N, C-alpha and C positions, 0 to 999 in steps of 0.2 A: 808364286807369291799373293796373287792376289785367289785362289782355289782356296790355298792356305787356311787365310785371313778369315772366308765365309765362315769356317767350319766355329769360327769363334758364335758369330751371329746368336746361333739357339743357348750358347752356352751365357749370355750375358741377357738372352731375357729368362733363362730357367736360374738365373741368380736374384732378377728381379724378382719372379714369385717368391721364391726361396725366401727374399724382404719382408712376406708380409705375414710369416713367424716368428721375425725378430718381434724384439720391441722398440717402437715408433715413436711413442712421446709420453711424456711424465709432466704428473702437475703438484705443484710443492705450495704451502701454503705459509712464510713467515718463514721459509727454510725448515719444513716440515713436512715429511713424501703423503701426496694423498694414494693418487694414481697413478702407476703406471698402462700404459695400454701398447698392444701389439695392432701393425696394418692386419691382421684376419680378425681380432674383437672390435676394429675401428667400422672393420666392410658389413662384417654380420649383425654387429650388435652384444652386447654382453652385459650382464649383471655383475654388482663390484658390493663387496661385504666394506662400514667400515663401522668405527667405533663413533656411539653420541660422547656426551659430555657426561655423563651420568653411566659407561663404559655397557654400555648395549650396543648391538651389532645390529646399522641398517644397512639393508639391501637399498640401492640407486639402481635403476633398470638405466644402459645409456646404448641408446638407436642407433641406428645403422647410416654410418652415412655415406650419402649419395654418390659421393663423390671419392671416396673410398673404391665402392665398386668400380666406378667407370674404370677410374686406372687397374685396376686388379684385370678386368672385362679388354681393355687394351693391352695390358702387359699379357695375356692367356693368346689373345691375337697373331702378337707379336711374334709370342714362340713358334703358333701351330705356323706363320708362314718364314720363319726363316728357314722353313725345312727345304724350303722350290728354294735351287739351285739358278738363279736367272738375273738378268741387268736391272728388269725391272720391278723386281724381288725386292733390290737393295733399293730401290727410291721410294718403295711403300712404306719399308720397315723402319725407313731414316724419319718418313713425315710420321710414323706408328709410332715412334719416340719422340716426337719431340712433342704429338698431341701430349701422353703420359707425360710427360715433360710439367706443362703446361696446367693439368688437372692436377699435380703432385704440387704445385706451388698456389694454385687456389683453392687446395684444402685446407695446404698449410694455415694461409690468412683466414681459413674458414674457422680450425680449432682458436687462432688465435684472439679474433673478435668475440664469439660466443664465450672465451676465460674470460675476455674484459667487461666484458658486460654482463654475465651470472654472476665472477668474481669480484666483482665492482671492484677491478681494479687491485687487487689485494692476494689472486692469485696466480703464479710463474709456471710458465710454458717451455720446457727443453724438448729438444729433440735428441731424441738416441739411436743405436748405430744400425738400425736399420734403417729409419728414415734416412740418413745420408746418403749408406750404399744403394740404397732405390735410386736417390737423385744422382747419384753416377754410374748406377746402371745403365739409364736413358739417356744421358749425355753420352757414353764409349756407345749403345746406339744408334744416335744423330753420329758423331762421329765417324763411327766404323764403314756404315751404308754409304754413306754419304762420302767419303772416298769411296767404295769400291764400286757406285755407280758413276762418280765423274774421272774414271780411271780404268773404265771399263774400254773391249777392244772395239766395241761399236757404238763411237756415236751415235746422238740423237741427231744433227743436220747428216748422215749419211743415207737413216734410215726412210728421214724426209724426202733428200734426194731419191733417192732407189723407189720410193713406191710416186714419186709426183713426174718421174721418167717408166714409170711401165704406166701409170694412165695416158701419158702424150704418144709412145707408142701404139697401147691399143688402137688407141681411134685413132693412126698411121693406116691399122689392118682395112680401114674400112676407107678406101676413096667415095666423095660424093657420086650420085649417076651422070649430074651436069658440068659441064664447064665452070669453076672453080668463080665466080666473080668475087672482087677484090671490096669486100661492105667495111666500109671504117668504123670501129671499134672506139667511144670514148676511152680515152685510155683510165680518168676514172674505176668505167666498167670493166676495165680488163684488170686495171691490180685485182678490187674483191674480189672476182671470179677466179682470180691466180691464187688469192689469200684465204676464199675459202674452202679449194682445193687444196691445199698444204692445209690447211685445220684439219680438213675428212681424212686426210692420208695422215696427217700426226695420231686422231684417236681410233685410228683402224691399227695402228700400227703400234698403240699404247694400251688397248682394251682395261690391261688389271690392272693399270699403273692410275684411269680413270675411275674405273668401276670403283677399286680402293679408296680414294680422294673422295668419291659421290659414297660410299657408303659409311664411312666416318664424317663427314659434313652428317647424313645425313642423324648415325649416330648420337653423335652431339648431338643434336638439335632435341633429340626425343629424350635424353639424357635430361638437356633445361628444363623441355616443358612440364616434364612427369615432377620433376625432384628441385628442380633448383627454380623454378619461376613463382615470384610470390601470389599465392592466394588470397587475400581480406577475409571471402567468407568463410572459405576453411577454415586460418587463420584463425578469428574472431569465436569460433562456433569449437575448436581447437582450446581451445583459453578456456572459454567459461564452462567446455565439461571438464578441465582440469581440478579446477571450483567446485563442479557438484562432486565430484565423487570422493575430493575430501571435504567437502565439508558433511556427507555419508560416514564415510570412513571415521570424522570427529564424531559424530554424533553417534554413531554403533557403540564407539571405545567412551562417549565420553557416559552411556546406559547402561555398559554393564559395569562401569567403576561407583556412580552413584547407588544401582540397586545391593550392589556391595555393601556401600556405608549404609544404604534404607537398612541392608539386615543388622547392621549393628547397633541401630537405634532401635530394633527391635529387642537386641540380645542383652539391655542396658550398658554399653559400655563406653553411654561420654554424660555427664552425670552436669554439665555447664554447657549452657548458650556459647559462652567462648572459646572451647575446646570444641565443639561440634562444628561450629564456622570457621572456625582454624581450617581442620581439618577439611570441612567442603575444599578450601580459598585454593590448599595447598593439592587437593587432588586434581582442581584444573590448572593451576600453573606449572606439574609435571606435566601434563597430558596438552600443552598449550608446548612447552622444552619438547618434547620427544615429538610433537609432529608435526614433519618440513614437510607438509606437502604442500600446506596453505606459502611457504616462502618462495617454494617452485617454482607454483601458480602465480605467487606475483613476480616474477621473475620471468618468467615466459612471458604474461599479460609487456608489461615495459619491454621485453626484446620486440614483440612481434610490433606491439604501440607505436615505437620510434625507427621502427623502417618505412613505417610510413607517414609519418611527419615530411611536408611536402608537399602531400597530392593529398586534396583536399576530400576528391570523389574513393578512393583507397580508402581512407581514414574513416570515413562513411560509411562503410561498406561492410569497413573492419569490426564499429562499434556498432551497428546495425547487430550486425548475426551475432556481434556478444551479448549484446542487449537479449537477443530474441532467443536466443539459448539459452541463458540463466532464465527464461521467462519461464521454460520446460520443467528446469529441473525441480524438484519435490522431492524432498528427503519425509520418506515413510515414519522414521523415528523420531517427529518433531514430535505428533501430536501426546506419541508415549515419553518423549523426557519433558514433554511440559507440567504431564502430571505427575511426573514421578519428581519434581523441581519440587514442585507444589503441595507433593507429604512430605516433601524434607525440608520447608523452611515451616511449616508448621510445626512439627515435630522440633527445629529448633528453636520457635518461639517460642514452645510449653516446656524450656526448662530455664531453670538460674542463669543469670547473667554471672552470678559469683557463685562460689562452694558455700556451702551452712544455710541459703534463702532458700526461705519455703514455696515461694511463689516467685517466681521471675517477673520482676517490675517492668513497664510501660516506657519501650521506645521513645523515648522522644526523641524533637524535633533536632534537640542540640549533637544529638551522638548520631544520629542521622547525618545530619552537615559534617562530622567526624570523620564520619567512616559508615558511608552511603554504601556501601555492601551488608552493612547489616537489615536493611529493609530493600525486598524483592523489589523489583527494577521492574517494564512490563513494555513492550511496545502497544502503543496506540494506535496504529495504523497498517491498513495492510498496503502488501509491497513495496514497504521502507530499505533501503538500500542498507547495506552494510559495507562500508567502503573499507580498505586499506590505508586510504589518508586521510585525516578532514579537510576534504578539499570535492567538488561536488566533478573536478578531475582524479582523484583518487581511484582505481579501481575496486569495481562492485564486484565483492567476492560471492552474496548470499543477497536475498530480499526473502526479510521478515513478513511471517503474517499476524494480525494483529493476537494479541496475545501471550505471545512470544517471553517468555523471562531469559532476564540477562541480567552479568553479573555489572557492575558501572565501576569503573574502574577512578575516573577524574573525570573531573567537569569541566569541559573550553568554553570558547567562547561560541556560541552554533551549533557547536557538537558534543558532544558527549561517547570518550574512551569506555569500552566494555569490552568484556569478557564473555565467548558465546562457544559454546562445546569443546573448548579449549584452545579460541580461533581471537585472538585481539584486533578490535578494528573499531572504526570508529560509525557511528548514526546521531544523522539530524538532534541536536537538543528536539524539539518540536514536538516530537515521536517519541518520546522519554518519561516516565512514568512512574512515582514510587509512591 
């Protein structure tokens, strides 16, 4: 019966590997389906296509899950070992199944935590047939191989007894050259020597088991060190790079759109200041809605920062690395974009406010107070921080150079809400001039 049961072990691990091509997890928001991932997609990473709020298709990259990679590697190891037919292998396969089961539960917990943080509690996670079948496969592997090991005809105690007897008989073959003199051996020393001899004998008789346990432990340590252990310096640089790349992309998009707007001015498409300013505001508003990288960078910042709350040293390392990396971020399009906006501001002010006016009236202080975006606003200092929230604790998305032109959206107490390159944020009111 045991021989026939052993044939099921390769089948179990084979089914477990097949589960990686089946759907694992579904994400939805308020009942609306967002995405479905297979196990293989979680292991290798993928890119999904989503429809934006204006009907356009957006691509979003999903990184590989280190825990998923570990689960797949251990499953493949289990499949390979399942073809070795002996009692010790059954114990090893039971341990492999238990480790894979534990890692799969850790992956489940990580997916739910990430969805809760990035989705701010509105993302629902449901697990599909592939995940549950894989979980049951690991349980079956533990139960089956545990049964095969403990019901084997060669118990462990027999092996230990044989090893100790062999060592004792080997010692008796060489009698001492002189008459043996009775020596009083302390009982504790004798018991310890016997324990060591027993342990050495058991290790010698179970080399495969010991090496498998040691190899699994080393693998888990390596996976933890490379993929799971938090690194505040690396995380700080990664978040700053995300903000930097987002700002560069926003600047490039804004530069292209405002060049098109300047060409329309030259073609005489605008007759009044109001229409021209409304078109400029519409372009910047559209870009802020279509560009999601800033939201993703802010979510990443909040996620990483929250993981270091409570540890003053790691929090300091994270913020220091974040600030240092941001100081190195340079936007090559910034000068060209500021020059282009100055040209647009001049052309907008050169138009009459209303149709039928021959010359444009001067912009009054009252008009600026009602609509601050009528007059251009400029940053009055170097290295002024552009934050995601009106607080000194808010994430720093960018650092402005002196003279950068921005669009004022709202004046707050001590802060100004502005839009720059399609990104909305806050700067200190001490550094904004109109």
